[in-house]
PLY file of the C-alpha trace (Angstrom):
ply
format ascii 1.0
element vertex 111
property float x
property float y
property float z
element edge 110
property int vertex1
property int vertex2
end_header
68.86 105.06 82.28
67.50 104.24 85.72
70.82 102.84 86.93
69.58 99.24 86.86
71.98 98.44 84.09
71.77 94.66 84.23
68.98 93.98 86.70
68.15 90.35 87.28
71.50 88.93 86.15
74.53 87.62 87.96
74.97 85.18 90.78
72.87 86.33 93.77
75.48 85.37 96.37
77.80 88.01 94.86
75.15 90.74 94.66
75.91 94.00 96.42
73.42 95.54 98.84
72.23 97.98 96.19
71.52 95.13 93.76
69.82 93.09 96.47
67.59 96.06 97.30
66.78 96.78 93.63
68.41 100.20 93.81
70.33 102.04 91.13
73.95 100.97 90.96
77.21 101.51 89.13
80.57 99.79 88.61
81.10 99.56 92.37
78.95 96.41 92.38
81.88 94.73 90.65
84.24 95.87 93.42
81.85 94.32 95.97
81.79 91.01 94.09
85.57 91.12 93.67
85.94 91.51 97.44
83.89 88.37 97.95
85.94 86.47 95.37
89.17 87.62 97.05
87.78 86.35 100.35
87.03 82.98 98.76
90.58 82.84 97.37
92.06 83.52 100.81
89.85 80.95 102.54
89.86 77.19 102.62
86.39 75.69 102.52
85.74 71.99 103.08
82.24 72.08 101.62
80.08 74.34 99.49
77.79 74.73 102.49
80.69 76.12 104.54
81.54 78.49 101.67
77.98 79.80 101.49
77.84 80.19 105.28
81.13 82.14 105.36
80.03 84.41 102.51
76.78 85.08 104.33
78.67 85.97 107.53
81.04 88.33 105.80
78.22 90.03 103.92
75.91 90.43 106.90
78.32 90.82 109.83
81.64 91.66 108.12
82.97 88.59 109.92
86.16 87.14 108.43
87.35 83.64 109.34
89.98 83.87 112.10
92.62 82.03 110.07
92.27 84.59 107.27
92.10 87.59 109.59
95.13 86.44 111.59
97.35 85.33 108.70
96.29 87.70 105.92
95.82 91.09 107.55
96.46 93.14 104.41
94.11 91.00 102.34
91.49 91.18 105.10
91.69 94.98 105.10
91.25 95.07 101.33
88.31 92.66 101.47
86.51 94.73 104.09
87.04 97.92 102.06
85.69 96.24 98.95
82.55 94.88 100.60
81.56 98.16 102.20
77.74 98.27 102.21
77.63 101.94 101.23
78.66 102.08 97.57
79.76 105.71 98.01
82.34 104.55 100.58
83.43 101.53 98.54
86.73 102.17 96.73
87.13 102.35 92.99
89.62 100.04 91.28
92.09 102.93 91.12
91.68 103.63 94.84
92.36 99.97 95.62
95.55 100.03 93.56
96.64 103.20 95.37
95.79 101.86 98.83
98.61 101.27 101.31
97.45 97.68 101.89
97.63 96.83 98.19
100.99 98.57 97.76
102.37 96.64 100.76
101.05 93.33 99.37
102.64 94.09 96.02
106.00 94.72 97.73
105.78 91.50 99.74
104.88 89.41 96.71
107.67 90.85 94.56
110.40 89.84 97.02
0 1
1 2
2 3
3 4
4 5
5 6
6 7
7 8
8 9
9 10
10 11
11 12
12 13
13 14
14 15
15 16
16 17
17 18
18 19
19 20
20 21
21 22
22 23
23 24
24 25
25 26
26 27
27 28
28 29
29 30
30 31
31 32
32 33
33 34
34 35
35 36
36 37
37 38
38 39
39 40
40 41
41 42
42 43
43 44
44 45
45 46
46 47
47 48
48 49
49 50
50 51
51 52
52 53
53 54
54 55
55 56
56 57
57 58
58 59
59 60
60 61
61 62
62 63
63 64
64 65
65 66
66 67
67 68
68 69
69 70
70 71
71 72
72 73
73 74
74 75
75 76
76 77
77 78
78 79
79 80
80 81
81 82
82 83
83 84
84 85
85 86
86 87
87 88
88 89
89 90
90 91
91 92
92 93
93 94
94 95
95 96
96 97
97 98
98 99
99 100
100 101
101 102
102 103
103 104
104 105
105 106
106 107
107 108
108 109
109 110
């Protein structure tokens, strides 16, 4: 296998840098997409255009909306870890579950 397991499928806005650049990839592309979905869940968008613009900003500049960054610090940290451009630095699902930010969120939400 050349690592292009499912080339040409999926929604382009959720593609990781390695998919966008037609490079070999692994399961970490799903972590990248999950980070973007988590960002969408934490954000309030008035229009689809605003949503697309915010996703573009976070992908290109790692820029999180101020309201999310200020009010959801733990989530923001997780999102930025998950959308790391270098797949080798991007956490696995297990590493996310073991991360201090996730553990703290789990504590807060179980109160």
